[in-house]
C-alpha positions in Angstrom: 70.2 -190.0 114.5 66.7 -191.8 114.6 65.3 -188.1 114.1 67.5 -187.5 111.1 66.5 -190.6 109.1 62.9 -189.8 110.2 63.0 -186.6 108.3 64.5 -188.2 105.3 62.1 -191.2 105.3 59.3 -188.3 105.3 60.8 -186.2 102.6 61.3 -189.5 100.6 57.4 -190.0 100.9 56.5 -186.7 100.2 58.7 -186.6 96.9 57.6 -189.8 95.6 53.6 -189.0 96.2 53.1 -191.5 98.9 52.0 -188.9 101.9 48.5 -188.5 101.4 46.8 -185.8 99.4 45.5 -184.6 102.4 48.4 -183.6 104.1 50.9 -183.2 101.1 48.4 -179.9 100.2 46.8 -178.4 103.5 49.9 -178.9 105.3 53.1 -178.3 102.8 52.1 -176.7 99.9 49.0 -174.9 101.5 50.3 -174.3 104.7 53.7 -174.3 104.3 54.5 -172.7 101.0 51.0 -169.8 102.4 53.8 -169.4 105.7 57.0 -169.1 103.5 54.8 -166.0 101.1 54.8 -163.8 103.6 57.3 -161.8 103.4 57.2 -161.6 99.4 54.3 -159.2 100.0 56.9 -156.8 101.4 59.3 -157.3 98.8 59.3 -154.3 96.5 61.5 -152.1 94.3 61.5 -148.9 96.8 62.5 -151.6 99.6 65.1 -153.7 97.9 66.7 -150.3 97.0 66.9 -149.2 100.4 68.6 -152.3 102.1 71.8 -152.9 102.5 73.8 -155.2 100.2 74.2 -157.7 102.9 70.0 -157.6 103.4 70.0 -157.7 99.9 72.3 -161.2 100.0 69.9 -162.2 102.8 66.7 -161.3 100.6 68.2 -163.6 97.7 69.0 -166.6 99.8 65.3 -166.8 101.1 64.0 -166.4 97.8 66.4 -169.2 96.6 65.1 -171.4 99.4 61.5 -170.1 98.6 61.7 -171.3 95.1 63.5 -174.3 96.1 60.4 -175.2 98.5 57.9 -174.6 95.9 59.1 -176.4 93.6 59.4 -179.4 96.1 56.3 -178.9 97.4 54.5 -178.8 93.5 56.5 -182.2 92.9 55.6 -184.2 95.8 52.0 -182.6 95.7 51.3 -183.4 92.2 52.9 -186.8 92.7 50.6 -187.7 95.6 47.8 -186.1 93.4 48.5 -188.5 90.5 48.4 -191.6 93.2 44.9 -189.9 94.8 42.1 -192.9 94.1 38.7 -191.3 94.1 36.0 -193.1 96.0 32.9 -194.3 93.9 31.2 -191.2 93.0 33.7 -188.7 94.1 35.3 -186.1 93.0 38.5 -186.4 91.7 40.5 -184.4 94.3 44.3 -185.1 92.8 42.6 -183.6 89.4 41.6 -180.3 91.8 44.8 -180.3 93.2 46.8 -180.4 89.6 44.5 -177.9 88.6 45.5 -175.4 91.7 49.5 -176.3 90.8 48.8 -175.1 87.6 47.2 -172.2 88.3 49.9 -171.5 90.9 52.9 -172.0 88.7 51.4 -169.8 85.6 50.3 -166.9 88.3 54.1 -166.7 89.7 55.4 -166.5 86.3 52.8 -163.8 85.2 53.9 -161.9 88.7 57.8 -162.4 87.6 57.2 -161.2 83.6 54.3 -158.5 84.4 55.0 -157.0 87.9 
């Protein structure tokens, strides 16, 4: 019970941008999103044509989970970046993180439309 409450608290803190930008960006977005994206490199038209209906359904469930994860990761990281307060004469890592997110979203849209 305590573990579920802790998980829910951590998720809520991330979603609200209360987690540090370092953890949000590197752990949730970069590492988590990167690991979850690995199977997408195997998904080609010929691969999808060659698998059974059951595997196709599982593939669609994976893609649904993957895109939901990305949306949550983008929103939580964006909010953490908005809450990030740089020290004097320090780079605005929050702005850099937001630019990274926007470029990733644009790249994803590009790949969906043109490939």
